[in-house]
N, CA, C, O and the ligand as a Tripos MOL2 file, in Angstrom:
@<TRIPOS>MOLECULE
protein
  257   255    65     0     0
PROTEIN
NO_CHARGES

@<TRIPOS>ATOM
      1 N          76.2980   98.8610   88.2080 N.3       1 MET1
      2 CA         76.7460   98.7780   89.2890 C.3       1 MET1
      3 C          75.5230   99.4960   90.4380 C.2       1 MET1
      4 O          74.7000  100.3700   90.1670 O.2       1 MET1
      5 N          75.7180   98.8670   91.6340 N.am      2 THR2
      6 CA         74.5390   99.4300   92.3840 C.3       2 THR2
      7 C          74.9250  100.2250   93.2930 C.2       2 THR2
      8 O          76.1140  100.1090   93.5880 O.2       2 THR2
      9 N          74.1120  101.2980   94.0610 N.am      3 ALA3
     10 CA         74.7580  102.3180   94.7870 C.3       3 ALA3
     11 C          75.5470  101.8010   95.9180 C.2       3 ALA3
     12 O          76.5340  102.3630   96.3930 O.2       3 ALA3
     13 N          74.9840  100.5670   96.3550 N.am      4 SER4
     14 CA         75.7600  100.0070   97.7500 C.3       4 SER4
     15 C          77.2100   99.5860   97.2930 C.2       4 SER4
     16 O          78.1680   99.7550   98.0480 O.2       4 SER4
     17 N          77.3350   99.0730   96.1290 N.am      5 ARG5
     18 CA         78.7360   98.7810   95.8600 C.3       5 ARG5
     19 C          79.5460  100.0570   95.5580 C.2       5 ARG5
     20 O          80.7730  100.0840   95.6600 O.2       5 ARG5
     21 N          78.6710  101.2910   95.1170 N.am      6 THR6
     22 CA         79.5290  102.2710   94.8460 C.3       6 THR6
     23 C          79.9720  102.7280   96.2640 C.2       6 THR6
     24 O          81.1270  103.1290   96.4100 O.2       6 THR6
     25 N          79.2360  102.6950   97.1620 N.am      7 ARG7
     26 CA         79.6040  103.3240   98.7320 C.3       7 ARG7
     27 C          80.6450  102.4310   99.2050 C.2       7 ARG7
     28 O          81.5480  102.9910   99.8270 O.2       7 ARG7
     29 N          80.7240  101.3230   99.0750 N.am      8 SER8
     30 CA         81.7540  100.3070   99.5340 C.3       8 SER8
     31 C          83.0300  100.4960   98.9180 C.2       8 SER8
     32 O          84.1070  100.2180   99.4450 O.2       8 SER8
     33 N          82.8730  100.9490   97.8570 N.am      9 ALA9
     34 CA         84.0860  101.2970   96.9520 C.3       9 ALA9
     35 C          84.8270  102.4750   97.4220 C.2       9 ALA9
     36 O          86.0530  102.5620   97.4780 O.2       9 ALA9
     37 N          83.9620  103.3860   97.7580 N.am     10 ALA10
     38 CA         84.2170  104.7890   98.1750 C.3      10 ALA10
     39 C          84.8640  104.6210   99.6050 C.2      10 ALA10
     40 O          85.9290  105.1920   99.8390 O.2      10 ALA10
     41 N          84.2830  103.8990  100.5040 N.am     11 ALA11
     42 CA         84.8890  103.6070  101.6390 C.3      11 ALA11
     43 C          86.1930  103.0500  101.6680 C.2      11 ALA11
     44 O          87.1420  103.5750  102.2500 O.2      11 ALA11
     45 N          86.2410  101.7760  100.9140 N.am     12 ALA12
     46 CA         87.8690  101.1470  100.6500 C.3      12 ALA12
     47 C          88.6380  102.2220  100.4000 C.2      12 ALA12
     48 O          89.5660  102.4260  101.1830 O.2      12 ALA12
     49 N          88.4390  103.1290   99.2910 N.am     13 ALA13
     50 CA         89.3840  104.1490   98.7680 C.3      13 ALA13
     51 C          89.9410  105.1260   99.8330 C.2      13 ALA13
     52 O          90.9600  105.8110   99.7430 O.2      13 ALA13
     53 N          88.9710  105.0420  100.9640 N.am     14 SER14
     54 CA         89.5160  106.0270  102.0960 C.3      14 SER14
     55 C          90.6080  105.2420  103.0040 C.2      14 SER14
     56 O          91.3690  105.8210  103.7790 O.2      14 SER14
     57 N          90.5780  104.0200  102.8230 N.am     15 VAL15
     58 CA         91.3740  103.1750  103.7540 C.3      15 VAL15
     59 C          92.7010  102.9310  103.2920 C.2      15 VAL15
     60 O          93.6520  102.8520  104.0700 O.2      15 VAL15
     61 N          92.8100  102.7950  101.9290 N.am     16 HIS16
     62 CA         94.1660  102.6920  101.3380 C.3      16 HIS16
     63 C          94.3290  103.0760   99.9810 C.2      16 HIS16
     64 O          93.3090  103.4190   99.3830 O.2      16 HIS16
     65 N          95.4930  103.0850   99.3360 N.am     17 GLU17
     66 CA         95.4990  103.4500   98.0250 C.3      17 GLU17
     67 C          95.4720  102.1350   97.2480 C.2      17 GLU17
     68 O          96.2910  101.2330   97.4250 O.2      17 GLU17
     69 N          94.4460  102.0970   96.3560 N.am     18 HIS18
     70 CA         94.3610  100.7770   95.4770 C.3      18 HIS18
     71 C          95.5190  100.6390   94.5420 C.2      18 HIS18
     72 O          96.0470  101.5720   93.9370 O.2      18 HIS18
     73 N          95.8830   99.2890   94.4810 N.am     19 GLY19
     74 CA         96.9020   98.8120   93.4780 C.3      19 GLY19
     75 C          96.2150   98.1750   92.4610 C.2      19 GLY19
     76 O          95.8900   96.9960   92.5960 O.2      19 GLY19
     77 N          95.9250   98.8570   91.3690 N.am     20 TRP20
     78 CA         95.0580   98.2590   90.3380 C.3      20 TRP20
     79 C          95.8360   97.0370   89.4230 C.2      20 TRP20
     80 O          96.9920   97.2200   89.0400 O.2      20 TRP20
     81 N          95.2480   96.0310   89.1730 N.am     21 VAL21
     82 CA         95.6820   94.9510   88.2550 C.3      21 VAL21
     83 C          94.9760   94.6400   87.3770 C.2      21 VAL21
     84 O          93.8280   94.3050   87.6700 O.2      21 VAL21
     85 N          95.3940   94.6370   86.0010 N.am     22 THR22
     86 CA         94.5220   94.4050   84.9460 C.3      22 THR22
     87 C          93.9140   93.1190   84.7960 C.2      22 THR22
     88 O          94.7180   92.2110   84.5870 O.2      22 THR22
     89 N          92.6620   92.7920   84.8510 N.am     23 GLU23
     90 CA         92.0030   91.4720   84.8600 C.3      23 GLU23
     91 C          91.8920   90.9810   83.4050 C.2      23 GLU23
     92 O          92.4050   89.9420   82.9890 O.2      23 GLU23
     93 N          91.1490   91.8640   82.6680 N.am     24 SER24
     94 CA         90.8870   91.6850   81.1780 C.3      24 SER24
     95 C          90.7430   92.8460   80.5380 C.2      24 SER24
     96 O          90.4980   93.8650   81.1840 O.2      24 SER24
     97 N          90.8770   92.8700   79.1090 N.am     25 VAL25
     98 CA         90.7660   94.1200   78.2810 C.3      25 VAL25
     99 C          90.1410   93.7630   77.2690 C.2      25 VAL25
    100 O          90.4060   92.6830   76.7400 O.2      25 VAL25
    101 N          89.1810   94.5840   76.7820 N.am     26 HIS26
    102 CA         88.1410   94.5990   75.6900 C.3      26 HIS26
    103 C          88.2990   95.6860   74.8950 C.2      26 HIS26
    104 O          88.5490   96.8440   75.2290 O.2      26 HIS26
    105 N          88.0970   95.1140   73.5660 N.am     27 ALA27
    106 CA         88.0100   96.2250   72.4020 C.3      27 ALA27
    107 C          86.5040   96.4920   72.2570 C.2      27 ALA27
    108 O          85.6180   95.6940   71.9510 O.2      27 ALA27
    109 N          86.4220   97.7660   72.5410 N.am     28 THR28
    110 CA         85.0230   98.2730   72.1180 C.3      28 THR28
    111 C          85.0950   99.3110   70.9220 C.2      28 THR28
    112 O          86.2450   99.6760   70.6780 O.2      28 THR28
    113 N          83.9940   99.9200   70.0400 N.am     29 SER29
    114 CA         84.2020  100.7780   69.3690 C.3      29 SER29
    115 C          84.4870  101.9830   69.7950 C.2      29 SER29
    116 O          84.6640  102.7920   68.8850 O.2      29 SER29
    117 N          84.5940  102.3920   70.8770 N.am     30 ALA30
    118 CA         85.1060  103.8260   71.5750 C.3      30 ALA30
    119 C          86.7440  103.6430   71.8590 C.2      30 ALA30
    120 O          87.4840  104.5960   72.1020 O.2      30 ALA30
    121 N          87.1640  102.2980   71.7890 N.am     31 GLY31
    122 CA         88.4870  102.2050   72.0990 C.3      31 GLY31
    123 C          88.5800  100.8660   73.0230 C.2      31 GLY31
    124 O          87.8370   99.8980   72.8590 O.2      31 GLY31
    125 N          89.6800  100.9550   74.0970 N.am     32 ARG32
    126 CA         89.7560   99.6320   74.5900 C.3      32 ARG32
    127 C          89.4530  100.1100   76.0900 C.2      32 ARG32
    128 O          89.8950  101.1800   76.5090 O.2      32 ARG32
    129 N          88.6210   99.1940   76.9220 N.am     33 VAL33
    130 CA         88.1980   99.1280   78.0510 C.3      33 VAL33
    131 C          89.1010   98.1440   78.8400 C.2      33 VAL33
    132 O          89.3940   97.0770   78.3000 O.2      33 VAL33
    133 N          89.5360   98.4180   80.0120 N.am     34 ARG34
    134 CA         90.2630   97.5950   80.7550 C.3      34 ARG34
    135 C          89.3980   97.4070   82.2880 C.2      34 ARG34
    136 O          88.8340   98.3220   82.8880 O.2      34 ARG34
    137 N          89.4620   96.1530   82.6610 N.am     35 TYR35
    138 CA         88.6690   95.7770   83.8530 C.3      35 TYR35
    139 C          89.9170   95.4900   85.0060 C.2      35 TYR35
    140 O          90.7420   94.5780   84.9770 O.2      35 TYR35
    141 N          89.7780   96.5120   85.9630 N.am     36 VAL36
    142 CA         90.9730   96.3420   86.8630 C.3      36 VAL36
    143 C          90.4220   96.0200   88.2970 C.2      36 VAL36
    144 O          89.2790   96.2980   88.6590 O.2      36 VAL36
    145 N          91.3360   95.4240   89.0410 N.am     37 ARG37
    146 CA         91.0340   94.9000   90.3050 C.3      37 ARG37
    147 C          92.1200   95.2040   91.4240 C.2      37 ARG37
    148 O          93.2770   94.8120   91.2710 O.2      37 ARG37
    149 N          91.7820   95.8060   92.3840 N.am     38 CYS38
    150 CA         92.7000   96.1620   93.5850 C.3      38 CYS38
    151 C          93.1190   94.7540   94.2320 C.2      38 CYS38
    152 O          92.3310   93.9150   94.6680 O.2      38 CYS38
    153 N          94.6200   94.6590   94.2050 N.am     39 ALA39
    154 CA         95.2560   93.4630   94.7190 C.3      39 ALA39
    155 C          94.9080   93.4330   96.2210 C.2      39 ALA39
    156 O          94.7940   92.3580   96.8100 O.2      39 ALA39
    157 N          94.7320   94.6900   96.8750 N.am     40 GLY40
    158 CA         94.6130   94.7650   98.2860 C.3      40 GLY40
    159 C          93.1760   94.4460   98.9300 C.2      40 GLY40
    160 O          93.0190   93.8100   99.9720 O.2      40 GLY40
    161 N          92.1150   95.0140   98.1090 N.am     41 CYS41
    162 CA         90.9090   94.8910   98.7190 C.3      41 CYS41
    163 C          89.8700   94.2880   97.7910 C.2      41 CYS41
    164 O          88.7910   94.0460   98.3320 O.2      41 CYS41
    165 N          89.9680   94.0280   96.6390 N.am     42 ASP42
    166 CA         89.3240   93.2740   95.8030 C.3      42 ASP42
    167 C          88.3460   94.1950   95.1460 C.2      42 ASP42
    168 O          87.4590   93.8020   94.3890 O.2      42 ASP42
    169 N          88.5750   95.5500   95.5070 N.am     43 ALA43
    170 CA         87.7110   96.4920   94.5290 C.3      43 ALA43
    171 C          88.0800   96.5550   93.0210 C.2      43 ALA43
    172 O          89.1810   96.4570   92.4790 O.2      43 ALA43
    173 N          86.7640   96.7600   92.4700 N.am     44 TRP44
    174 CA         86.8330   96.6160   90.7750 C.3      44 TRP44
    175 C          86.6870   97.9990   90.2100 C.2      44 TRP44
    176 O          85.8860   98.8040   90.6840 O.2      44 TRP44
    177 N          87.3810   98.2340   89.3080 N.am     45 ARG45
    178 CA         87.0680   99.4780   88.5220 C.3      45 ARG45
    179 C          87.1140   99.2460   87.0050 C.2      45 ARG45
    180 O          87.7350   98.2440   86.6500 O.2      45 ARG45
    181 N          86.5880   99.9670   86.1090 N.am     46 VAL46
    182 CA         86.6740   99.8730   84.7880 C.3      46 VAL46
    183 C          87.1970  101.1630   84.3080 C.2      46 VAL46
    184 O          86.5650  102.2120   84.4370 O.2      46 VAL46
    185 N          88.5700  101.0630   83.6510 N.am     47 ASP47
    186 CA         89.3010  101.9970   82.9860 C.3      47 ASP47
    187 C          89.4500  102.1310   81.3550 C.2      47 ASP47
    188 O          89.6220  101.1490   80.6330 O.2      47 ASP47
    189 N          89.3700  103.3460   80.9230 N.am     48 ALA48
    190 CA         89.4520  103.3670   79.4310 C.3      48 ALA48
    191 C          90.6370  103.7760   79.0190 C.2      48 ALA48
    192 O          91.1790  104.7150   79.6010 O.2      48 ALA48
    193 N          91.2530  103.1350   77.9330 N.am     49 ASP49
    194 CA         92.5140  103.4570   77.5240 C.3      49 ASP49
    195 C          92.6300  104.9260   77.1220 C.2      49 ASP49
    196 O          91.6280  105.5880   76.8560 O.2      49 ASP49
    197 N          93.7660  105.3830   77.0850 N.am     50 ALA50
    198 CA         93.9100  106.8780   76.7820 C.3      50 ALA50
    199 C          93.5040  107.2510   75.2280 C.2      50 ALA50
    200 O          93.1370  108.4010   74.9870 O.2      50 ALA50
    201 N          93.5720  106.2700   74.1750 N.am     51 ALA51
    202 CA         92.8350  106.6100   72.9280 C.3      51 ALA51
    203 C          91.4750  106.7460   73.0550 C.2      51 ALA51
    204 O          90.9900  107.5620   72.2720 O.2      51 ALA51
    205 N          90.6440  106.1540   73.8610 N.am     52 ALA52
    206 CA         89.5440  106.3090   74.0750 C.3      52 ALA52
    207 C          89.1140  107.6900   74.8150 C.2      52 ALA52
    208 O          87.9280  108.0120   74.7520 O.2      52 ALA52
    209 N          89.9910  108.4810   75.4820 N.am     53 ALA53
    210 CA         89.6810  109.5420   76.0090 C.3      53 ALA53
    211 C          90.0170  110.7640   75.2770 C.2      53 ALA53
    212 O          89.7510  111.8830   75.7160 O.2      53 ALA53
    213 N          90.6990  110.5130   73.9720 N.am     54 ILE54
    214 CA         90.8730  111.7730   72.9910 C.3      54 ILE54
    215 C          89.4940  111.9920   72.4390 C.2      54 ILE54
    216 O          88.7710  111.0920   72.0110 O.2      54 ILE54
    217 N          89.2060  113.2150   72.4840 N.am     55 PRO55
    218 CA         87.7880  113.7650   71.8860 C.3      55 PRO55
    219 C          87.9330  113.2330   70.4880 C.2      55 PRO55
    220 O          88.9930  113.2130   69.8610 O.2      55 PRO55
    221 N          86.7610  112.8010   70.0560 N.am     56 PRO56
    222 CA         86.4930  112.5310   68.3950 C.3      56 PRO56
    223 C          86.6870  113.6790   67.4630 C.2      56 PRO56
    224 O          86.2360  114.7650   67.8260 O.2      56 PRO56
    225 N          87.2990  113.5930   66.3050 N.am     57 THR57
    226 CA         87.6620  114.5100   65.3870 C.3      57 THR57
    227 C          86.2810  114.4150   64.3620 C.2      57 THR57
    228 O          85.7680  113.3530   64.0070 O.2      57 THR57
    229 N          85.8480  115.6680   64.0110 N.am     58 ALA58
    230 CA         84.6920  115.5910   63.0330 C.3      58 ALA58
    231 C          85.3290  115.1950   61.4800 C.2      58 ALA58
    232 O          86.3640  115.6130   60.9610 O.2      58 ALA58
    233 N          84.5590  114.4650   61.0740 N.am     59 VAL59
    234 CA         84.9420  114.2600   59.4270 C.3      59 VAL59
    235 C          83.8860  114.7370   58.4850 C.2      59 VAL59
    236 O          83.7870  114.3890   57.3090 O.2      59 VAL59
    237 N          83.1410  115.5330   59.0940 N.am     60 SER60
    238 CA         82.0710  116.3840   58.1140 C.3      60 SER60
    239 C          81.8270  117.6350   58.9080 C.2      60 SER60
    240 O          82.0450  117.8200   60.1050 O.2      60 SER60
    241 N          81.2600  118.5790   57.8850 N.am     61 ARG61
    242 CA         80.7810  119.9180   58.5980 C.3      61 ARG61
    243 C          79.6090  119.4910   59.5390 C.2      61 ARG61
    244 O          79.2060  118.3290   59.5940 O.2      61 ARG61
    245 N          79.0850  120.5320   60.2850 N.am     62 VAL62
    246 CA         77.9380  120.3460   61.2240 C.3      62 VAL62
    247 C          76.7400  120.2670   60.0930 C.2      62 VAL62
    248 O          76.6690  121.0200   59.1220 O.2      62 VAL62
    249 N          75.8480  119.2470   60.3940 N.am     63 ILE63
    250 CA         74.6390  119.3910   59.5070 C.3      63 ILE63
    251 C          73.3570  119.6620   60.6590 C.2      63 ILE63
    252 O          73.1400  118.9480   61.6380 O.2      63 ILE63
    253 N          72.6600  120.7660   60.3000 N.am     64 ALA64
    254 CA         71.7140  121.2650   61.0180 C.3      64 ALA64
    255 C          70.1740  120.9920   60.5740 C.2      64 ALA64
    256 O          69.2480  121.4550   61.2390 O.2      64 ALA64
    257 ZN         92.0680   98.6550   97.3840 Zn       65 ZN65
@<TRIPOS>BOND
     1     1     2 1
     2     2     3 1
     3     3     4 2
     4     3     5 am
     5     5     6 1
     6     6     7 1
     7     7     8 2
     8     7     9 am
     9     9    10 1
    10    10    11 1
    11    11    12 2
    12    11    13 am
    13    13    14 1
    14    14    15 1
    15    15    16 2
    16    15    17 am
    17    17    18 1
    18    18    19 1
    19    19    20 2
    20    19    21 am
    21    21    22 1
    22    22    23 1
    23    23    24 2
    24    23    25 am
    25    25    26 1
    26    26    27 1
    27    27    28 2
    28    27    29 am
    29    29    30 1
    30    30    31 1
    31    31    32 2
    32    31    33 am
    33    33    34 1
    34    34    35 1
    35    35    36 2
    36    35    37 am
    37    37    38 1
    38    38    39 1
    39    39    40 2
    40    39    41 am
    41    41    42 1
    42    42    43 1
    43    43    44 2
    44    43    45 am
    45    45    46 1
    46    46    47 1
    47    47    48 2
    48    47    49 am
    49    49    50 1
    50    50    51 1
    51    51    52 2
    52    51    53 am
    53    53    54 1
    54    54    55 1
    55    55    56 2
    56    55    57 am
    57    57    58 1
    58    58    59 1
    59    59    60 2
    60    59    61 am
    61    61    62 1
    62    62    63 1
    63    63    64 2
    64    63    65 am
    65    65    66 1
    66    66    67 1
    67    67    68 2
    68    67    69 am
    69    69    70 1
    70    70    71 1
    71    71    72 2
    72    71    73 am
    73    73    74 1
    74    74    75 1
    75    75    76 2
    76    75    77 am
    77    77    78 1
    78    78    79 1
    79    79    80 2
    80    79    81 am
    81    81    82 1
    82    82    83 1
    83    83    84 2
    84    83    85 am
    85    85    86 1
    86    86    87 1
    87    87    88 2
    88    87    89 am
    89    89    90 1
    90    90    91 1
    91    91    92 2
    92    91    93 am
    93    93    94 1
    94    94    95 1
    95    95    96 2
    96    95    97 am
    97    97    98 1
    98    98    99 1
    99    99   100 2
   100    99   101 am
   101   101   102 1
   102   102   103 1
   103   103   104 2
   104   103   105 am
   105   105   106 1
   106   106   107 1
   107   107   108 2
   108   107   109 am
   109   109   110 1
   110   110   111 1
   111   111   112 2
   112   111   113 am
   113   113   114 1
   114   114   115 1
   115   115   116 2
   116   115   117 am
   117   117   118 1
   118   118   119 1
   119   119   120 2
   120   119   121 am
   121   121   122 1
   122   122   123 1
   123   123   124 2
   124   123   125 am
   125   125   126 1
   126   126   127 1
   127   127   128 2
   128   127   129 am
   129   129   130 1
   130   130   131 1
   131   131   132 2
   132   131   133 am
   133   133   134 1
   134   134   135 1
   135   135   136 2
   136   135   137 am
   137   137   138 1
   138   138   139 1
   139   139   140 2
   140   139   141 am
   141   141   142 1
   142   142   143 1
   143   143   144 2
   144   143   145 am
   145   145   146 1
   146   146   147 1
   147   147   148 2
   148   147   149 am
   149   149   150 1
   150   150   151 1
   151   151   152 2
   152   151   153 am
   153   153   154 1
   154   154   155 1
   155   155   156 2
   156   155   157 am
   157   157   158 1
   158   158   159 1
   159   159   160 2
   160   159   161 am
   161   161   162 1
   162   162   163 1
   163   163   164 2
   164   163   165 am
   165   165   166 1
   166   166   167 1
   167   167   168 2
   168   167   169 am
   169   169   170 1
   170   170   171 1
   171   171   172 2
   172   171   173 am
   173   173   174 1
   174   174   175 1
   175   175   176 2
   176   175   177 am
   177   177   178 1
   178   178   179 1
   179   179   180 2
   180   179   181 am
   181   181   182 1
   182   182   183 1
   183   183   184 2
   184   183   185 am
   185   185   186 1
   186   186   187 1
   187   187   188 2
   188   187   189 am
   189   189   190 1
   190   190   191 1
   191   191   192 2
   192   191   193 am
   193   193   194 1
   194   194   195 1
   195   195   196 2
   196   195   197 am
   197   197   198 1
   198   198   199 1
   199   199   200 2
   200   199   201 am
   201   201   202 1
   202   202   203 1
   203   203   204 2
   204   203   205 am
   205   205   206 1
   206   206   207 1
   207   207   208 2
   208   207   209 am
   209   209   210 1
   210   210   211 1
   211   211   212 2
   212   211   213 am
   213   213   214 1
   214   214   215 1
   215   215   216 2
   216   215   217 am
   217   217   218 1
   218   218   219 1
   219   219   220 2
   220   219   221 am
   221   221   222 1
   222   222   223 1
   223   223   224 2
   224   223   225 am
   225   225   226 1
   226   226   227 1
   227   227   228 2
   228   227   229 am
   229   229   230 1
   230   230   231 1
   231   231   232 2
   232   231   233 am
   233   233   234 1
   234   234   235 1
   235   235   236 2
   236   235   237 am
   237   237   238 1
   238   238   239 1
   239   239   240 2
   240   239   241 am
   241   241   242 1
   242   242   243 1
   243   243   244 2
   244   243   245 am
   245   245   246 1
   246   246   247 1
   247   247   248 2
   248   247   249 am
   249   249   250 1
   250   250   251 1
   251   251   252 2
   252   251   253 am
   253   253   254 1
   254   254   255 1
   255   255   256 2
@<TRIPOS>SUBSTRUCTURE
     1 MET1         2 RESIDUE 1 A MET
     2 THR2         6 RESIDUE 1 A THR
     3 ALA3        10 RESIDUE 1 A ALA
     4 SER4        14 RESIDUE 1 A SER
     5 ARG5        18 RESIDUE 1 A ARG
     6 THR6        22 RESIDUE 1 A THR
     7 ARG7        26 RESIDUE 1 A ARG
     8 SER8        30 RESIDUE 1 A SER
     9 ALA9        34 RESIDUE 1 A ALA
    10 ALA10       38 RESIDUE 1 A ALA
    11 ALA11       42 RESIDUE 1 A ALA
    12 ALA12       46 RESIDUE 1 A ALA
    13 ALA13       50 RESIDUE 1 A ALA
    14 SER14       54 RESIDUE 1 A SER
    15 VAL15       58 RESIDUE 1 A VAL
    16 HIS16       62 RESIDUE 1 A HIS
    17 GLU17       66 RESIDUE 1 A GLU
    18 HIS18       70 RESIDUE 1 A HIS
    19 GLY19       74 RESIDUE 1 A GLY
    20 TRP20       78 RESIDUE 1 A TRP
    21 VAL21       82 RESIDUE 1 A VAL
    22 THR22       86 RESIDUE 1 A THR
    23 GLU23       90 RESIDUE 1 A GLU
    24 SER24       94 RESIDUE 1 A SER
    25 VAL25       98 RESIDUE 1 A VAL
    26 HIS26      102 RESIDUE 1 A HIS
    27 ALA27      106 RESIDUE 1 A ALA
    28 THR28      110 RESIDUE 1 A THR
    29 SER29      114 RESIDUE 1 A SER
    30 ALA30      118 RESIDUE 1 A ALA
    31 GLY31      122 RESIDUE 1 A GLY
    32 ARG32      126 RESIDUE 1 A ARG
    33 VAL33      130 RESIDUE 1 A VAL
    34 ARG34      134 RESIDUE 1 A ARG
    35 TYR35      138 RESIDUE 1 A TYR
    36 VAL36      142 RESIDUE 1 A VAL
    37 ARG37      146 RESIDUE 1 A ARG
    38 CYS38      150 RESIDUE 1 A CYS
    39 ALA39      154 RESIDUE 1 A ALA
    40 GLY40      158 RESIDUE 1 A GLY
    41 CYS41      162 RESIDUE 1 A CYS
    42 ASP42      166 RESIDUE 1 A ASP
    43 ALA43      170 RESIDUE 1 A ALA
    44 TRP44      174 RESIDUE 1 A TRP
    45 ARG45      178 RESIDUE 1 A ARG
    46 VAL46      182 RESIDUE 1 A VAL
    47 ASP47      186 RESIDUE 1 A ASP
    48 ALA48      190 RESIDUE 1 A ALA
    49 ASP49      194 RESIDUE 1 A ASP
    50 ALA50      198 RESIDUE 1 A ALA
    51 ALA51      202 RESIDUE 1 A ALA
    52 ALA52      206 RESIDUE 1 A ALA
    53 ALA53      210 RESIDUE 1 A ALA
    54 ILE54      214 RESIDUE 1 A ILE
    55 PRO55      218 RESIDUE 1 A PRO
    56 PRO56      222 RESIDUE 1 A PRO
    57 THR57      226 RESIDUE 1 A THR
    58 ALA58      230 RESIDUE 1 A ALA
    59 VAL59      234 RESIDUE 1 A VAL
    60 SER60      238 RESIDUE 1 A SER
    61 ARG61      242 RESIDUE 1 A ARG
    62 VAL62      246 RESIDUE 1 A VAL
    63 ILE63      250 RESIDUE 1 A ILE
    64 ALA64      254 RESIDUE 1 A ALA
    65 ZN65       257 GROUP 0 **** ****
């Protein structure tokens, strides 16, 4: 994403509250990623499903 796109999304966010619609969902190694679009202003955002936000659990002790 370019800086200009980031600025335009921030400007749109101040105008109205986005109504996100899921356009596509992709499975990744870190969990599911959801591409959402605002039905009101066509802004885009990438969301991670809750499962991906859970901190990873260690399966070994720390190896220094
Ligand atoms: Zn919007």
